[in-house]
mmCIF file of the N, C-alpha and C atoms, coordinates in Angstrom:
data_MODEL
# 
_entry.id   MODEL 
# 
loop_
_atom_site.group_PDB 
_atom_site.id 
_atom_site.type_symbol 
_atom_site.label_atom_id 
_atom_site.label_alt_id 
_atom_site.label_comp_id 
_atom_site.label_asym_id 
_atom_site.label_entity_id 
_atom_site.label_seq_id 
_atom_site.pdbx_PDB_ins_code 
_atom_site.Cartn_x 
_atom_site.Cartn_y 
_atom_site.Cartn_z 
_atom_site.occupancy 
_atom_site.B_iso_or_equiv 
_atom_site.pdbx_formal_charge 
_atom_site.auth_seq_id 
_atom_site.auth_comp_id 
_atom_site.auth_asym_id 
_atom_site.auth_atom_id 
_atom_site.pdbx_PDB_model_num 
ATOM 1   N N  . UNK A 1 1  ? 14.669  9.947   0.940   1.00 0.00 ? 1  UNK A N  1 
ATOM 2   C CA . UNK A 1 1  ? 13.214  9.444   1.104   1.00 0.00 ? 1  UNK A CA 1 
ATOM 3   C C  . UNK A 1 1  ? 14.025  8.272   2.327   1.00 0.00 ? 1  UNK A C  1 
ATOM 4   N N  . UNK A 1 2  ? 13.672  8.202   3.072   1.00 0.00 ? 2  UNK A N  1 
ATOM 5   C CA . UNK A 1 2  ? 13.914  6.297   3.356   1.00 0.00 ? 2  UNK A CA 1 
ATOM 6   C C  . UNK A 1 2  ? 12.892  5.846   4.191   1.00 0.00 ? 2  UNK A C  1 
ATOM 7   N N  . UNK A 1 3  ? 11.728  4.728   3.733   1.00 0.00 ? 3  UNK A N  1 
ATOM 8   C CA . UNK A 1 3  ? 10.972  4.124   4.786   1.00 0.00 ? 3  UNK A CA 1 
ATOM 9   C C  . UNK A 1 3  ? 11.791  2.810   5.376   1.00 0.00 ? 3  UNK A C  1 
ATOM 10  N N  . UNK A 1 4  ? 11.437  2.504   6.583   1.00 0.00 ? 4  UNK A N  1 
ATOM 11  C CA . UNK A 1 4  ? 11.931  1.560   7.513   1.00 0.00 ? 4  UNK A CA 1 
ATOM 12  C C  . UNK A 1 4  ? 11.361  -0.079  6.596   1.00 0.00 ? 4  UNK A C  1 
ATOM 13  N N  . UNK A 1 5  ? 11.841  0.069   7.388   1.00 0.00 ? 5  UNK A N  1 
ATOM 14  C CA . UNK A 1 5  ? 11.892  -1.978  6.414   1.00 0.00 ? 5  UNK A CA 1 
ATOM 15  C C  . UNK A 1 5  ? 11.350  -2.925  7.490   1.00 0.00 ? 5  UNK A C  1 
ATOM 16  N N  . UNK A 1 6  ? 10.141  -1.896  8.155   1.00 0.00 ? 6  UNK A N  1 
ATOM 17  C CA . UNK A 1 6  ? 8.895   -2.869  8.512   1.00 0.00 ? 6  UNK A CA 1 
ATOM 18  C C  . UNK A 1 6  ? 7.861   -3.541  7.945   1.00 0.00 ? 6  UNK A C  1 
ATOM 19  N N  . UNK A 1 7  ? 8.231   -4.896  8.477   1.00 0.00 ? 7  UNK A N  1 
ATOM 20  C CA . UNK A 1 7  ? 7.423   -5.942  8.052   1.00 0.00 ? 7  UNK A CA 1 
ATOM 21  C C  . UNK A 1 7  ? 6.051   -5.680  7.936   1.00 0.00 ? 7  UNK A C  1 
ATOM 22  N N  . UNK A 1 8  ? 5.744   -5.638  6.459   1.00 0.00 ? 8  UNK A N  1 
ATOM 23  C CA . UNK A 1 8  ? 4.141   -5.589  6.502   1.00 0.00 ? 8  UNK A CA 1 
ATOM 24  C C  . UNK A 1 8  ? 3.176   -6.138  7.440   1.00 0.00 ? 8  UNK A C  1 
ATOM 25  N N  . UNK A 1 9  ? 1.861   -5.623  7.998   1.00 0.00 ? 9  UNK A N  1 
ATOM 26  C CA . UNK A 1 9  ? 1.325   -6.471  9.045   1.00 0.00 ? 9  UNK A CA 1 
ATOM 27  C C  . UNK A 1 9  ? 0.704   -7.777  8.623   1.00 0.00 ? 9  UNK A C  1 
ATOM 28  N N  . UNK A 1 10 ? 0.311   -9.181  8.793   1.00 0.00 ? 10 UNK A N  1 
ATOM 29  C CA . UNK A 1 10 ? -0.339  -10.025 8.881   1.00 0.00 ? 10 UNK A CA 1 
ATOM 30  C C  . UNK A 1 10 ? -2.337  -9.652  8.592   1.00 0.00 ? 10 UNK A C  1 
ATOM 31  N N  . UNK A 1 11 ? -2.795  -9.815  7.728   1.00 0.00 ? 11 UNK A N  1 
ATOM 32  C CA . UNK A 1 11 ? -3.862  -9.633  7.570   1.00 0.00 ? 11 UNK A CA 1 
ATOM 33  C C  . UNK A 1 11 ? -4.960  -10.919 7.591   1.00 0.00 ? 11 UNK A C  1 
ATOM 34  N N  . UNK A 1 12 ? -6.019  -10.987 8.139   1.00 0.00 ? 12 UNK A N  1 
ATOM 35  C CA . UNK A 1 12 ? -6.659  -12.098 8.196   1.00 0.00 ? 12 UNK A CA 1 
ATOM 36  C C  . UNK A 1 12 ? -7.743  -12.479 6.962   1.00 0.00 ? 12 UNK A C  1 
ATOM 37  N N  . UNK A 1 13 ? -7.826  -13.273 6.358   1.00 0.00 ? 13 UNK A N  1 
ATOM 38  C CA . UNK A 1 13 ? -9.123  -13.611 5.405   1.00 0.00 ? 13 UNK A CA 1 
ATOM 39  C C  . UNK A 1 13 ? -10.419 -12.565 5.687   1.00 0.00 ? 13 UNK A C  1 
ATOM 40  N N  . UNK A 1 14 ? -10.855 -11.956 6.338   1.00 0.00 ? 14 UNK A N  1 
ATOM 41  C CA . UNK A 1 14 ? -11.825 -11.261 6.721   1.00 0.00 ? 14 UNK A CA 1 
ATOM 42  C C  . UNK A 1 14 ? -11.621 -10.497 6.558   1.00 0.00 ? 14 UNK A C  1 
ATOM 43  N N  . UNK A 1 15 ? -10.690 -9.833  6.517   1.00 0.00 ? 15 UNK A N  1 
ATOM 44  C CA . UNK A 1 15 ? -10.656 -8.202  6.916   1.00 0.00 ? 15 UNK A CA 1 
ATOM 45  C C  . UNK A 1 15 ? -11.161 -7.523  7.633   1.00 0.00 ? 15 UNK A C  1 
ATOM 46  N N  . UNK A 1 16 ? -10.881 -7.559  9.305   1.00 0.00 ? 16 UNK A N  1 
ATOM 47  C CA . UNK A 1 16 ? -11.733 -6.941  9.611   1.00 0.00 ? 16 UNK A CA 1 
ATOM 48  C C  . UNK A 1 16 ? -11.247 -5.481  10.326  1.00 0.00 ? 16 UNK A C  1 
ATOM 49  N N  . UNK A 1 17 ? -11.700 -4.930  11.056  1.00 0.00 ? 17 UNK A N  1 
ATOM 50  C CA . UNK A 1 17 ? -11.367 -3.995  11.535  1.00 0.00 ? 17 UNK A CA 1 
ATOM 51  C C  . UNK A 1 17 ? -9.758  -3.460  12.374  1.00 0.00 ? 17 UNK A C  1 
ATOM 52  N N  . UNK A 1 18 ? -10.011 -4.924  13.064  1.00 0.00 ? 18 UNK A N  1 
ATOM 53  C CA . UNK A 1 18 ? -8.136  -4.962  13.554  1.00 0.00 ? 18 UNK A CA 1 
ATOM 54  C C  . UNK A 1 18 ? -7.251  -4.456  12.394  1.00 0.00 ? 18 UNK A C  1 
ATOM 55  N N  . UNK A 1 19 ? -7.869  -5.278  11.821  1.00 0.00 ? 19 UNK A N  1 
ATOM 56  C CA . UNK A 1 19 ? -6.544  -5.912  9.661   1.00 0.00 ? 19 UNK A CA 1 
ATOM 57  C C  . UNK A 1 19 ? -6.495  -3.797  9.499   1.00 0.00 ? 19 UNK A C  1 
ATOM 58  N N  . UNK A 1 20 ? -7.862  -3.210  9.991   1.00 0.00 ? 20 UNK A N  1 
ATOM 59  C CA . UNK A 1 20 ? -7.255  -1.419  8.829   1.00 0.00 ? 20 UNK A CA 1 
ATOM 60  C C  . UNK A 1 20 ? -6.458  -0.957  10.169  1.00 0.00 ? 20 UNK A C  1 
ATOM 61  N N  . UNK A 1 21 ? -6.690  -1.370  11.578  1.00 0.00 ? 21 UNK A N  1 
ATOM 62  C CA . UNK A 1 21 ? -5.808  0.217   12.344  1.00 0.00 ? 21 UNK A CA 1 
ATOM 63  C C  . UNK A 1 21 ? -4.346  -1.021  12.714  1.00 0.00 ? 21 UNK A C  1 
ATOM 64  N N  . UNK A 1 22 ? -3.931  -2.331  11.960  1.00 0.00 ? 22 UNK A N  1 
ATOM 65  C CA . UNK A 1 22 ? -2.167  -2.972  11.960  1.00 0.00 ? 22 UNK A CA 1 
ATOM 66  C C  . UNK A 1 22 ? -2.114  -1.861  10.274  1.00 0.00 ? 22 UNK A C  1 
ATOM 67  N N  . UNK A 1 23 ? -2.217  -2.028  9.454   1.00 0.00 ? 23 UNK A N  1 
ATOM 68  C CA . UNK A 1 23 ? -2.400  -1.484  8.269   1.00 0.00 ? 23 UNK A CA 1 
ATOM 69  C C  . UNK A 1 23 ? -2.170  0.272   8.612   1.00 0.00 ? 23 UNK A C  1 
ATOM 70  N N  . UNK A 1 24 ? -3.234  1.263   9.234   1.00 0.00 ? 24 UNK A N  1 
ATOM 71  C CA . UNK A 1 24 ? -2.939  2.372   9.718   1.00 0.00 ? 24 UNK A CA 1 
ATOM 72  C C  . UNK A 1 24 ? -1.673  2.419   10.513  1.00 0.00 ? 24 UNK A C  1 
ATOM 73  N N  . UNK A 1 25 ? -1.133  1.736   11.337  1.00 0.00 ? 25 UNK A N  1 
ATOM 74  C CA . UNK A 1 25 ? -0.555  1.860   12.544  1.00 0.00 ? 25 UNK A CA 1 
ATOM 75  C C  . UNK A 1 25 ? 1.033   1.470   11.678  1.00 0.00 ? 25 UNK A C  1 
ATOM 76  N N  . UNK A 1 26 ? 0.834   0.490   10.648  1.00 0.00 ? 26 UNK A N  1 
ATOM 77  C CA . UNK A 1 26 ? 2.354   0.775   9.961   1.00 0.00 ? 26 UNK A CA 1 
ATOM 78  C C  . UNK A 1 26 ? 2.433   1.548   9.015   1.00 0.00 ? 26 UNK A C  1 
ATOM 79  N N  . UNK A 1 27 ? 1.345   2.430   8.476   1.00 0.00 ? 27 UNK A N  1 
ATOM 80  C CA . UNK A 1 27 ? 1.333   3.069   7.239   1.00 0.00 ? 27 UNK A CA 1 
ATOM 81  C C  . UNK A 1 27 ? 2.414   4.653   8.578   1.00 0.00 ? 27 UNK A C  1 
ATOM 82  N N  . UNK A 1 28 ? 1.591   4.557   9.260   1.00 0.00 ? 28 UNK A N  1 
ATOM 83  C CA . UNK A 1 28 ? 2.059   5.895   9.983   1.00 0.00 ? 28 UNK A CA 1 
ATOM 84  C C  . UNK A 1 28 ? 3.684   5.490   10.280  1.00 0.00 ? 28 UNK A C  1 
ATOM 85  N N  . UNK A 1 29 ? 4.133   4.583   11.070  1.00 0.00 ? 29 UNK A N  1 
ATOM 86  C CA . UNK A 1 29 ? 5.606   3.723   11.402  1.00 0.00 ? 29 UNK A CA 1 
ATOM 87  C C  . UNK A 1 29 ? 7.351   4.420   10.426  1.00 0.00 ? 29 UNK A C  1 
ATOM 88  N N  . UNK A 1 30 ? 5.775   3.207   9.254   1.00 0.00 ? 30 UNK A N  1 
ATOM 89  C CA . UNK A 1 30 ? 6.314   3.870   8.132   1.00 0.00 ? 30 UNK A CA 1 
ATOM 90  C C  . UNK A 1 30 ? 7.387   5.358   7.567   1.00 0.00 ? 30 UNK A C  1 
ATOM 91  N N  . UNK A 1 31 ? 6.216   6.389   7.606   1.00 0.00 ? 31 UNK A N  1 
ATOM 92  C CA . UNK A 1 31 ? 6.127   7.301   7.027   1.00 0.00 ? 31 UNK A CA 1 
ATOM 93  C C  . UNK A 1 31 ? 6.783   8.801   8.222   1.00 0.00 ? 31 UNK A C  1 
ATOM 94  N N  . UNK A 1 32 ? 6.802   8.280   9.495   1.00 0.00 ? 32 UNK A N  1 
ATOM 95  C CA . UNK A 1 32 ? 7.209   8.984   10.662  1.00 0.00 ? 32 UNK A CA 1 
ATOM 96  C C  . UNK A 1 32 ? 8.840   9.453   10.203  1.00 0.00 ? 32 UNK A C  1 
ATOM 97  N N  . UNK A 1 33 ? 8.705   10.513  10.723  1.00 0.00 ? 33 UNK A N  1 
ATOM 98  C CA . UNK A 1 33 ? 10.144  11.168  10.997  1.00 0.00 ? 33 UNK A CA 1 
ATOM 99  C C  . UNK A 1 33 ? 10.404  11.852  8.664   1.00 0.00 ? 33 UNK A C  1 
ATOM 100 N N  . UNK A 1 34 ? 9.405   11.649  7.787   1.00 0.00 ? 34 UNK A N  1 
ATOM 101 C CA . UNK A 1 34 ? 9.261   11.765  6.184   1.00 0.00 ? 34 UNK A CA 1 
ATOM 102 C C  . UNK A 1 34 ? 9.078   13.566  6.016   1.00 0.00 ? 34 UNK A C  1 
ATOM 103 N N  . UNK A 1 35 ? 9.038   14.136  5.595   1.00 0.00 ? 35 UNK A N  1 
ATOM 104 C CA . UNK A 1 35 ? 8.634   15.563  5.413   1.00 0.00 ? 35 UNK A CA 1 
ATOM 105 C C  . UNK A 1 35 ? 7.375   15.291  4.031   1.00 0.00 ? 35 UNK A C  1 
ATOM 106 N N  . UNK A 1 36 ? 6.234   16.149  4.425   1.00 0.00 ? 36 UNK A N  1 
ATOM 107 C CA . UNK A 1 36 ? 5.276   16.267  3.728   1.00 0.00 ? 36 UNK A CA 1 
ATOM 108 C C  . UNK A 1 36 ? 5.414   15.669  2.376   1.00 0.00 ? 36 UNK A C  1 
ATOM 109 N N  . UNK A 1 37 ? 6.422   16.622  2.035   1.00 0.00 ? 37 UNK A N  1 
ATOM 110 C CA . UNK A 1 37 ? 6.581   16.336  0.712   1.00 0.00 ? 37 UNK A CA 1 
ATOM 111 C C  . UNK A 1 37 ? 7.089   14.670  0.199   1.00 0.00 ? 37 UNK A C  1 
ATOM 112 N N  . UNK A 1 38 ? 8.134   14.243  1.089   1.00 0.00 ? 38 UNK A N  1 
ATOM 113 C CA . UNK A 1 38 ? 8.282   13.079  1.013   1.00 0.00 ? 38 UNK A CA 1 
ATOM 114 C C  . UNK A 1 38 ? 7.177   11.779  1.167   1.00 0.00 ? 38 UNK A C  1 
ATOM 115 N N  . UNK A 1 39 ? 6.692   12.308  1.850   1.00 0.00 ? 39 UNK A N  1 
ATOM 116 C CA . UNK A 1 39 ? 5.016   11.583  2.523   1.00 0.00 ? 39 UNK A CA 1 
ATOM 117 C C  . UNK A 1 39 ? 4.297   11.405  0.626   1.00 0.00 ? 39 UNK A C  1 
ATOM 118 N N  . UNK A 1 40 ? 3.908   12.843  0.314   1.00 0.00 ? 40 UNK A N  1 
ATOM 119 C CA . UNK A 1 40 ? 3.463   12.635  -0.872  1.00 0.00 ? 40 UNK A CA 1 
ATOM 120 C C  . UNK A 1 40 ? 4.062   12.162  -2.229  1.00 0.00 ? 40 UNK A C  1 
ATOM 121 N N  . UNK A 1 41 ? 5.492   11.932  -2.334  1.00 0.00 ? 41 UNK A N  1 
ATOM 122 C CA . UNK A 1 41 ? 6.266   11.279  -3.539  1.00 0.00 ? 41 UNK A CA 1 
ATOM 123 C C  . UNK A 1 41 ? 5.780   10.200  -2.852  1.00 0.00 ? 41 UNK A C  1 
ATOM 124 N N  . UNK A 1 42 ? 6.221   9.467   -1.731  1.00 0.00 ? 42 UNK A N  1 
ATOM 125 C CA . UNK A 1 42 ? 6.305   8.074   -1.084  1.00 0.00 ? 42 UNK A CA 1 
ATOM 126 C C  . UNK A 1 42 ? 4.782   7.432   -1.562  1.00 0.00 ? 42 UNK A C  1 
ATOM 127 N N  . UNK A 1 43 ? 3.318   8.082   -1.789  1.00 0.00 ? 43 UNK A N  1 
ATOM 128 C CA . UNK A 1 43 ? 2.237   7.722   -1.942  1.00 0.00 ? 43 UNK A CA 1 
ATOM 129 C C  . UNK A 1 43 ? 1.605   7.611   -3.320  1.00 0.00 ? 43 UNK A C  1 
ATOM 130 N N  . UNK A 1 44 ? 2.702   8.633   -4.117  1.00 0.00 ? 44 UNK A N  1 
ATOM 131 C CA . UNK A 1 44 ? 2.060   8.817   -5.724  1.00 0.00 ? 44 UNK A CA 1 
ATOM 132 C C  . UNK A 1 44 ? 2.714   7.831   -6.099  1.00 0.00 ? 44 UNK A C  1 
ATOM 133 N N  . UNK A 1 45 ? 4.412   7.599   -5.643  1.00 0.00 ? 45 UNK A N  1 
ATOM 134 C CA . UNK A 1 45 ? 5.000   6.182   -6.280  1.00 0.00 ? 45 UNK A CA 1 
ATOM 135 C C  . UNK A 1 45 ? 4.027   4.417   -6.415  1.00 0.00 ? 45 UNK A C  1 
ATOM 136 N N  . UNK A 1 46 ? 4.340   4.413   -4.369  1.00 0.00 ? 46 UNK A N  1 
ATOM 137 C CA . UNK A 1 46 ? 3.302   3.271   -4.444  1.00 0.00 ? 46 UNK A CA 1 
ATOM 138 C C  . UNK A 1 46 ? 2.211   3.454   -5.041  1.00 0.00 ? 46 UNK A C  1 
ATOM 139 N N  . UNK A 1 47 ? 1.534   4.593   -5.576  1.00 0.00 ? 47 UNK A N  1 
ATOM 140 C CA . UNK A 1 47 ? 0.179   3.926   -6.708  1.00 0.00 ? 47 UNK A CA 1 
ATOM 141 C C  . UNK A 1 47 ? 0.401   3.650   -7.301  1.00 0.00 ? 47 UNK A C  1 
ATOM 142 N N  . UNK A 1 48 ? 1.254   4.519   -7.896  1.00 0.00 ? 48 UNK A N  1 
ATOM 143 C CA . UNK A 1 48 ? 1.719   4.085   -9.665  1.00 0.00 ? 48 UNK A CA 1 
ATOM 144 C C  . UNK A 1 48 ? 2.225   2.904   -9.677  1.00 0.00 ? 48 UNK A C  1 
ATOM 145 N N  . UNK A 1 49 ? 2.667   2.307   -8.737  1.00 0.00 ? 49 UNK A N  1 
ATOM 146 C CA . UNK A 1 49 ? 2.981   0.609   -8.096  1.00 0.00 ? 49 UNK A CA 1 
ATOM 147 C C  . UNK A 1 49 ? 1.552   -0.139  -8.329  1.00 0.00 ? 49 UNK A C  1 
ATOM 148 N N  . UNK A 1 50 ? 0.339   0.493   -7.592  1.00 0.00 ? 50 UNK A N  1 
ATOM 149 C CA . UNK A 1 50 ? -0.203  -0.264  -7.880  1.00 0.00 ? 50 UNK A CA 1 
ATOM 150 C C  . UNK A 1 50 ? -1.027  -0.391  -9.038  1.00 0.00 ? 50 UNK A C  1 
ATOM 151 N N  . UNK A 1 51 ? -1.045  0.713   -9.412  1.00 0.00 ? 51 UNK A N  1 
ATOM 152 C CA . UNK A 1 51 ? -1.814  1.147   -10.618 1.00 0.00 ? 51 UNK A CA 1 
ATOM 153 C C  . UNK A 1 51 ? -1.622  0.298   -11.940 1.00 0.00 ? 51 UNK A C  1 
ATOM 154 N N  . UNK A 1 52 ? 0.417   -0.034  -11.916 1.00 0.00 ? 52 UNK A N  1 
ATOM 155 C CA . UNK A 1 52 ? 0.330   -0.906  -12.393 1.00 0.00 ? 52 UNK A CA 1 
ATOM 156 C C  . UNK A 1 52 ? 0.138   -2.421  -12.552 1.00 0.00 ? 52 UNK A C  1 
ATOM 157 N N  . UNK A 1 53 ? -0.546  -3.061  -11.255 1.00 0.00 ? 53 UNK A N  1 
ATOM 158 C CA . UNK A 1 53 ? -0.790  -3.825  -10.810 1.00 0.00 ? 53 UNK A CA 1 
ATOM 159 C C  . UNK A 1 53 ? -2.507  -4.438  -11.617 1.00 0.00 ? 53 UNK A C  1 
ATOM 160 N N  . UNK A 1 54 ? -2.479  -3.347  -11.080 1.00 0.00 ? 54 UNK A N  1 
ATOM 161 C CA . UNK A 1 54 ? -4.133  -3.615  -11.392 1.00 0.00 ? 54 UNK A CA 1 
ATOM 162 C C  . UNK A 1 54 ? -4.689  -3.490  -12.751 1.00 0.00 ? 54 UNK A C  1 
ATOM 163 N N  . UNK A 1 55 ? -3.816  -2.642  -14.130 1.00 0.00 ? 55 UNK A N  1 
ATOM 164 C CA . UNK A 1 55 ? -3.712  -3.179  -15.205 1.00 0.00 ? 55 UNK A CA 1 
ATOM 165 C C  . UNK A 1 55 ? -2.720  -4.853  -15.766 1.00 0.00 ? 55 UNK A C  1 
ATOM 166 N N  . UNK A 1 56 ? -2.177  -4.285  -15.444 1.00 0.00 ? 56 UNK A N  1 
ATOM 167 C CA . UNK A 1 56 ? -1.749  -6.296  -15.633 1.00 0.00 ? 56 UNK A CA 1 
ATOM 168 C C  . UNK A 1 56 ? -2.422  -7.417  -15.415 1.00 0.00 ? 56 UNK A C  1 
ATOM 169 N N  . UNK A 1 57 ? -3.707  -7.137  -14.221 1.00 0.00 ? 57 UNK A N  1 
ATOM 170 C CA . UNK A 1 57 ? -4.588  -8.064  -13.851 1.00 0.00 ? 57 UNK A CA 1 
ATOM 171 C C  . UNK A 1 57 ? -5.297  -7.654  -14.465 1.00 0.00 ? 57 UNK A C  1 
ATOM 172 N N  . UNK A 1 58 ? -5.788  -6.964  -15.542 1.00 0.00 ? 58 UNK A N  1 
ATOM 173 C CA . UNK A 1 58 ? -6.607  -6.372  -15.663 1.00 0.00 ? 58 UNK A CA 1 
ATOM 174 C C  . UNK A 1 58 ? -6.771  -7.058  -17.737 1.00 0.00 ? 58 UNK A C  1 
ATOM 175 N N  . UNK A 1 59 ? -5.490  -6.804  -18.043 1.00 0.00 ? 59 UNK A N  1 
ATOM 176 C CA . UNK A 1 59 ? -5.239  -7.353  -19.399 1.00 0.00 ? 59 UNK A CA 1 
ATOM 177 C C  . UNK A 1 59 ? -4.483  -8.987  -19.456 1.00 0.00 ? 59 UNK A C  1 
ATOM 178 N N  . UNK A 1 60 ? -4.515  -9.327  -18.235 1.00 0.00 ? 60 UNK A N  1 
ATOM 179 C CA . UNK A 1 60 ? -4.552  -11.056 -17.890 1.00 0.00 ? 60 UNK A CA 1 
ATOM 180 C C  . UNK A 1 60 ? -5.620  -11.466 -18.151 1.00 0.00 ? 60 UNK A C  1 
ATOM 181 N N  . UNK A 1 61 ? -7.066  -11.115 -17.883 1.00 0.00 ? 61 UNK A N  1 
ATOM 182 C CA . UNK A 1 61 ? -8.321  -10.970 -17.045 1.00 0.00 ? 61 UNK A CA 1 
ATOM 183 C C  . UNK A 1 61 ? -9.280  -12.091 -18.809 1.00 0.00 ? 61 UNK A C  1 
ATOM 184 N N  . UNK A 1 62 ? -9.679  -13.280 -18.151 1.00 0.00 ? 62 UNK A N  1 
ATOM 185 C CA . UNK A 1 62 ? -10.239 -12.912 -19.606 1.00 0.00 ? 62 UNK A CA 1 
ATOM 186 C C  . UNK A 1 62 ? -11.612 -12.139 -20.255 1.00 0.00 ? 62 UNK A C  1 
ATOM 187 N N  . UNK A 1 63 ? -11.593 -12.067 -20.965 1.00 0.00 ? 63 UNK A N  1 
ATOM 188 C CA . UNK A 1 63 ? -12.904 -10.845 -21.607 1.00 0.00 ? 63 UNK A CA 1 
ATOM 189 C C  . UNK A 1 63 ? -13.936 -11.443 -21.419 1.00 0.00 ? 63 UNK A C  1 
ATOM 190 N N  . UNK A 1 64 ? -15.290 -10.281 -20.845 1.00 0.00 ? 64 UNK A N  1 
ATOM 191 C CA . UNK A 1 64 ? -16.049 -11.250 -21.219 1.00 0.00 ? 64 UNK A CA 1 
ATOM 192 C C  . UNK A 1 64 ? -17.283 -10.365 -21.681 1.00 0.00 ? 64 UNK A C  1 
ATOM 193 N N  . UNK A 1 65 ? -18.390 -11.175 -21.776 1.00 0.00 ? 65 UNK A N  1 
ATOM 194 C CA . UNK A 1 65 ? -19.477 -10.729 -23.416 1.00 0.00 ? 65 UNK A CA 1 
ATOM 195 C C  . UNK A 1 65 ? -20.083 -10.146 -22.427 1.00 0.00 ? 65 UNK A C  1 
# 
């Protein structure tokens, strides 16, 4: 499975509808030519990476009372 080396889109600080369109287009172009099984594997792998980032951020955050 190959993911095209297309640079990630630049997202505005306000996160507008245009940003959503940019992300959807980028995801489409990255997955173009993949089989459904490859797309699922790609989504699961990236989701696991994101979960690890969230967990790291939670454990680094100070505890609240």
